[in-house]
N, C-alpha and C positions, 0 to 999 in steps of 0.2 A: 327433808332439810339437806342441803350440801353439807359435806363433812367438814363442819365449823371448826373442829378440833384437830383439823390436819396438820395445822402449824405448831400444836402444843405436845405432841407426841415426842417421845424419846429420841434424841439423835444418836441412836447406836448405829445408824448407817455410816456416820462418818468419824465414830470415835472421838470426836473433841471433848465431849463432856465427860467421857468415861464412866457413865453411868450403867451399872449392872455388868461390869467387865468381870471375867470369871477370874478364878483363883490363879490360874496358869499366867494370866495377863499380868496381874500383879505382882508375882514373884518374879517375873521375867523383868518387870520395871524395876524393882527393887535391887536387881543385881548389875543394873547400867552403871557405867562410869558416869562422872559429871558431864562430859563432854556428850555422851549418848543422850544421858537424860535431857540435856539442852537442845540437841538436835531433835530429840522425840517431842519436847514441848513446842519448839518451833514449828513442827510439822501438824501438830493437833492445833497451834493457834491458826496455821494457814487453812486447815480444813474447816475449823470453826468459822472462820471468816467467809469461806465459800459458801458454807450452809447457810449462813445468816442472809447472803445475798440471793440464794436460792428460794429461801422461804419467803423474802419479799417479792420475788418474782413469781410466786405461786406454784414452784417446784416442789414435790414431795420429797422430804428429807427422810422419811422414816425408813428404817431397815428391817430388821427382823425380830426387834422385840414384841412380843405378844401385845397386843391392844388391850386396855382394860375395859371392864363392863360400861364404864362411864363414857368411854369413847365410843363404843359400838352403839351407836344410837340412831343411825340411817334406818329408816321404816320402810324403804322403798325395794321390798323384796322382789319386787318384778325385774331389778335388775339383774337378779341370778338368772332370768329368762334373756335379757338383752344381750347381755355379755357373751353369752355362750352361743346363742342363736346368731349374732352377728360374726363371732370368730369362727364359726364352724360353716355356716351357709356362704360358700364363695367357691371358686373355681378349683382350689384344691379338692374339696369335696367331690365335685364333679370327676376329677382325676383319679380319685380313689374308686369311683364307682366304673370307670372306664376301664379300670384294670382287669375286670371279669372278662369281658369279650376281647380284649386287646392282648392280655398277658397269659390268661388261663383258658382263652378258647371256648367261653361259655357263651351259650345264646341269652336272649333278654329274658326269657322266662326261667331259665336255671338261676341267672343273676338275681332277680326280684325276690325268688325263694330264698336265697342263701343271705340276701341283704336283710330280708325281713328278720329272719331268725338271729343272724349276727347283731344288728343294730338294737332290736328291743332288748337282748340280753347284756350286751356288753355296754349300753349307755347307762345302765343302772349304777354301775360302780363309779364313774367320776362324778355322776350326780348327788349321790351319797357323800363323797368327799368334799362336794361344795359346802355341805352342812357343817363341817369342822370350822369353816371361817367364822360364820357368826357365833357359834356356840362355843368356841375356845379363844378365838381372836389370833390365832396362830397361822403362820405361814406354812404351806403344805410340808416343806421340809425340817419346819422345826416341830410341828406335829409328830413327824416319824420318830422324833427322839422318845416319845412315850410308848414305842415298842423297839424300837433299835437301839435306845439308849443314847447317851450324848456323844460318844465317840463311833459306836456303830453306824449312826445316822449320817456320818460322813461319806458312807459308801453309796446310798441311795441319793444323795446331794450331788456327789460328784458325777454319777450316771446320769442324773437329771440335766446337770450342766451340758454333757455331751449331746444328749438327746434332744435338748433345745436348740443346739447348733444345727443338728441335723434336721429338724423341723423348719427352722427359719432358712436353711439352704433350699429345703424343698419348696416352701411358700414364695420364696423370693424367685426362683426359677420359673415357677409358674406365671407370676405376676410380670416377671421381665419378659417371658417369651410372648405373652398376649400383647404387652405393649409394643413390641418389637413387630408382631405380625400385622398390627394396625399401620405401621409406618411402610406403605408400599414404595416409598422413593429411597429406604434403606439409610435414613439419616439416623434413625433409631435403632441400633441391634440390640441382642440378647444381653450384652453387658450394660449397657446404658440403661435398659429397661430395670434390670437387677438393682442397679446402684439407685435408682429413683425409688423403688419399692422399699428397699432397706433404709435409706434416708428419712423417708417419711415415717416409717416405723421407730426409727431412732427418735424424731422428735416427740412423738406420742409417748414413748415408754420414758423418755428423759423426764417429761413434765409429770408423770406417775400416776397414781391411783385414780385421783379424781378427773384427770383428763382422760383416763383410759375409760372409765364407765360413761363419761359425757360422749365420746366418740362411739362406743358400742352400742350406744341407744339409738343412733339415728344410721350407721353405715350399712344396717341390713337392708334399707330399703333400694339402693342400687343394685343389691344381689337379686331381690325379688324381681325387681323390674327386667333385668337382664334374663332370668330364668323365663319368666312369662314370655318374653319377646322370641327366645329359642324355641318355646314350645308353639308359640303362634307362627312362627314362620316355618319351623321344620316339622310341626305336628302333623301334618297331612303326609310327609313322606314317612314319618315314622308309624303310622296307621296303616299304611300301606305294605311297607318293607318288612317290619318286625314279624307279623305272622309267616309272611313267606320263610323268612330266614329261620324262623323257630321251627318250622316244618322240615326245612331241608338240611339244618346243621346236625351233624352226629351228636349224639347225647355225651356230655362230658364225664369223665370218669369221677367216680366218688373222691378219689384222692384231690382232684382238680377243685370240686366243689367245696370240699372240707378246707383246703389251702386258701381259696379265695374268702371263704368265710372267716378263717383265724387273720387274714390280712386286713379285711374290712373291720374285724373287731378290734385288732391292734390299733387302727386309726381313731377308735372311739376309746380305748383304754388309756392312750398315751396321755389325755388329759387329766387323769387321775393325780398326777405327780405335781400338779401345780393349780388344781381348780379350788382349792380353799383360799388361795391368795387375794381372791377378788370378793371376799366377804367380810374381811376382817374389821370394817367399820360398821357392819351392818347388825341390826338390833339380836341381840342374844336371846331375848323373850321370845322372838317368833317361834311358833310349832315347828318341830323337825319335818314333820310332813309336808308343811307349806314350803318352806325352804326346798326339800327334795323335789317337790311337785313342779315348781317354778324351774329349778335347775334341768329335771328330766323333759320337760317340755321343751326347754331351749336347745339341749344337747341332741336329744332323739329326733326332733322334728326336723332341724337343719341338717344332721347327718343323712337321715334317711332320704330327705329331699334331693340333696346334693348327690348321693350317691345312686339314687333311682334315675335322676336325669342324665348323669355321667354315663351309666350302664346302657342306656336306652340309644343314646346317640352313637356310642360307640359300636353297639350291636347293629345298627342300621348301616353304619358306614360303608361295609364292603359293597351294598347295592347301589351306592349313590356315588358315581365317578368323582364328583367334584369334593365330596366329604373325604372319599377314600385317598385321594391324591393328597389332600391337605393333611390327613392324618398320618400318612407314611412319609411325609416331606421330612428331610434331615435325618432318614433313617429311623422313622417312626418315634421322634423325641421332641418334636415340637407341637404342643398341645394347642398353643395360641393359633397358629395357622388353621386348626381345625374348626376353632371357633368362629373364626372371621368367615371361614367357607359357609359355615351354616347360615350366618346372618346377612351373606353377600346380596341376597334378592332386595334387602331393604336399603342397600348402598351405605351413604355417609352416616346416617343415622344408627345403622348397625354397627359401624366401626365406634361411634361415639359410646354405644351401649357396651361394647367390648372395652373399651378405655376405662369406662366407670367400674365395669367387672374386676378389671385387673387392679385397680386401686383398692377394690374391698380386700384384698388379700393382705393390705396392711393389717387389717382387724386381727388376724391370728399371729402376724408377725410382732405386732406392738405389744400383745400380752406375752408372748412368748419371750421376747427380748427383756421385757420388765421382770419375769420370773427367773430369767438367766441371771441377773443380778442377785435377786435374794436368795436362789438356790446356791450360787457361789459364795454368798456370805455365810451360808449355812455349814461350809465345809470346814472351815477354821476361823479361829478369832483374828487371825492375820487379816483376812479378806472383810472383817467386819470394819477395819479401819478406814477402808475405803468408800467414800460416798456411793449410794446405790446408783445413782444416775451416771456416774463415771463408767460403771460396768457396762451401760448401754453403748458408750463411745467404744469400748473395748471389745464388746460383741459384733459391732458393726465392721470394725478391722478385721474380724475373723471370717464373718460369713461371707462377705462380698466376694473374696477371691475364691473361696471354696465353691461357691454358687456358680461364678463364671465357669469353672472347669467341669462341674456336674452337670451343667446344662447340656452338654453333648451326649449325655448318657440318661436321659430324665427318667424314662419308665422304669428302667432297670435299678437305677439309683432310688427311685421313688419307692418301689417294693421291697428293695434291701432295707432302707431306712424304716419302713414302717414295721417290718418285722423284728429287728434288732431292738428298736425301742420296746416294741410290745413284749418281747420276752423277758425283759426285766421288770417292767411295769406290772405285768400280771403277778409275777412272784410277790413284788413289794406291795401291791393292791391286797392280795390274799392275807398277807402278815398283819398288816394294819386294819383290815377288817376283822380277823379272829381276834386282835387284841382287843378293839371296841367292843365286838358283840359277845365273846365269850369271856374274856378276862375282866373286861370293865363293864359288863352287864349291860350295854347300850346306855350307860349313864354317865353324862358329861362331868357330872359331880366328882366321879372317881379319878378323873384327871388331876384334881387338886387335893385328893383325900388317898394319899400313896402310904399304906403300912401305917395306919392309925395316926397320922401327922397332917393336918391341914396345912397347905402350903398353896397359895395362889399361882396360878400357871405363870403369871408376870414374874415370880420368883423362881419357880421350880425349872423353868425352861433352858435354864444355863447352869443349872447345879447337877452335876453328875450322880450325887448322892441322893437326889429327889428322883430320879429318873431310873429305869430298870437297867440292868446290867447291858442288855442289848446283845449277849452271847446267843441267846436262843433265836433271835431275829436273823443275827447275821448267818449262823450255821444253818438255818432253815433257808435261808435266800440262797447261799451258795449250793447248798444240798439239791435244791429243786432243778438247778442246771444239769445234775446227773440224769434227770428225765426228759429236760428240755433239749439237750442237744442230739440224744438219739431220735428224738421227735422231729427235727427241723428239715425243712425241705426248701432248700435255698438253690440258686444257679451255682453257687460255689461249694456246697456241701450238703449231701443227703444222707441223714441218719438211718440207721438199720430199721428203725422201727416206721420212720416215713417210707423208706424203700420198699417195706413189706407191704404198702398199699394203702396206707391210712391218709396219705396226705401230711401237710404240716399240721401237726396238733401239739406243737409246742406250748402255746397259750394254754391250751387246756390242761396238758401235763403239769405245766409249771405252776399252774393256779392250785391245782388241787394238792401237788406235791409239796409246794410250801406251806399251804395251808395244814395238812395233816403233821407234818414236820414240826410246825410250830406249836400245835397243840400239846405235842408230847414235850418238846424242849423247852417251852415256856413253863409247864406244868413243874417241871424239875427245877427251873430257874427260879421261880417264885418260892420254893420250898429253901432253895439256898438264901434267898433275899430275905426271907422270913426268920431263918434262923438268926441272920447277922442283923437284920433292922427291927424285927418284931411287928407284931399286929398284922394288917391285913388291908386289903382294898374294899371300900365300902363305907357306908354312912354310919355314923356314930350310932353305936347301939345294936347294929346288924353284925359286924364282924366278919371275918373270912374275906370271902370275894362276893359277898351278896351285894347288891345294890339295887337301887330304884330307877326304873326307867324314866326318863326325863322328858318332856316336851313331846311325847307322842299323841 
C-alpha cells in the first residue's frame, strides 16, 4: 500500500497549525506585541497556504513529528533494502574503494582484506539504526533526544547538517565530473555537471518521502548495468595485471592498512545519523530481525560491491597506460575521466552507460538533501516553522558553489570529509546504541515508559521533562574526542597515538571511549533523574531498568 495517510500527518514542518508546539514557542508568542502577533499570524497563514498547495501537488509536508502507529502501515519491508542498495551502489562507492590503491598505496589483495573486515563490521551499525524508523516512527535526530535529551540533541543535529553538506558536495562532484568527462567537445564542464546532479536531487527531495522510495526502488538498475559493463570490458585486464601488481608492489604498513580500513568504515557509519528517516511509515509490528536483515543486506551488499570494484580498477590502473593517464588527469582529481577510459573500447555505448552511472549519484544526494531538512528542523523550534521542502532549496544554494570549488582537489577532500564525519558519527552511534541496549534493555516500549509514566512518543519527543537530561550523552560525546584527536592521522594533523605507528584509529577509540563514558555517566544521571522524577524505566510491575525484549 502506498503511504495513503501521507497527507494526513501533522503539518509541523510549516508551523502553520501550531500543533505540538513546545513551551518555549508558546511563551515567546505570548510576549509578542499586537503588531508582532499580527505579523506572525500573517506568516503562519502564508505558510499554511503554501502547504495546502504542496499537499494537492503530492509533496510531503510532514516535518519531524513522530508518526503514530496508525500511520505506520506500510508492509513493504523490502524497501529497507532498495532505499539503501540504490543510495550506496553508485560511483561514490567506487571512489571510496579506489582510495586504497590511490591514496594509501595498497595493492588489491591488501585492499580486499581490509574492505571485508571494515564493511562486514561497520555496516552493522547503520543497519540497526534503520530499525528505529518503523519501531518508533521518529526521525534519526528526534530519536537521539532519547539519549542526548531535548537540548543536548541539538549538538548531533547540527553536526549532521554540516556532515550532510559534506556528503552532498562529494557526491555531486563525482556525478558532475563523470558527466563532464563524457562531453568530449567541452560543452559540459565539471560545473555544469555538478549543477545537473544537484538540481535533479533537489526535485526528488523536494517531493519527499514517497517520491524518494519510488525512485530508490528502481535507480539501482543502471548502477548494476554499469558495474557489469565495467567488469565485462576491463575484466580481462584486471585478471592479467592485478596478480602481477600484487606480487611486485611492496607490502603496505600496518598504519596504512588500518587507516584505509577506518576510512572505508567511516563511509558506512555515516549513514547512521539519518538511516531511520526512511522507515517512519513502515509497519511497527514487523520483527526487528527482519527489518535489520533487509537493511543490512542493502547496505553491506552495495557498499562492498562498490568498494571492491573501485579498488580493483584503481589497483590495476598503473599497469594500463590509458587508465593511468586518465586517473592522473587534472592532478589525479578527475574520477570521471578514469571511468570513461575503462569503457573506451565500447565507444558511444560506454559513454551512455557512464552518463547513466553519473545520474545514479542522485540517489544518495536526494536522500541526503531530504535528511538535511529534517535534521535542521531538529536543532531548534525556530527551524520547524519553515516547511521541510524549503530547506531543499537552501541546501542546493549552499552545495553548488562549495562543490565547484572542491572539485579541483577531489580525492584529498573526499578522504578528509569521510574521516571528519566518521569521527563524530562513531561516538554518536556508540551513545545511542548504549542507551538502547543497556539502559532501555532493547525494548522499544521503554521509549514510551520513562520513570513509571507512560507517555506516547508522539507526546514525549518534544517535552524536555519526558526525556533524559542529556548531560551524560553530551559529556561522553565531548570526552570521546580526547581519545579521537590523538588517534587521528590526517594530511593536516597526525596525533601522537597515530604517529606511534597505529594509523588512524580515531573511529575505534571514539566508539569505545564514548560508550564506556556513557555507561558510567548515564548511570549517575539516572540516579539524579530518579531522585527528582521517581520510578524507573521498564514495563509496569517490573520496576527499575528491567524491560522485555520486543520483536526479536
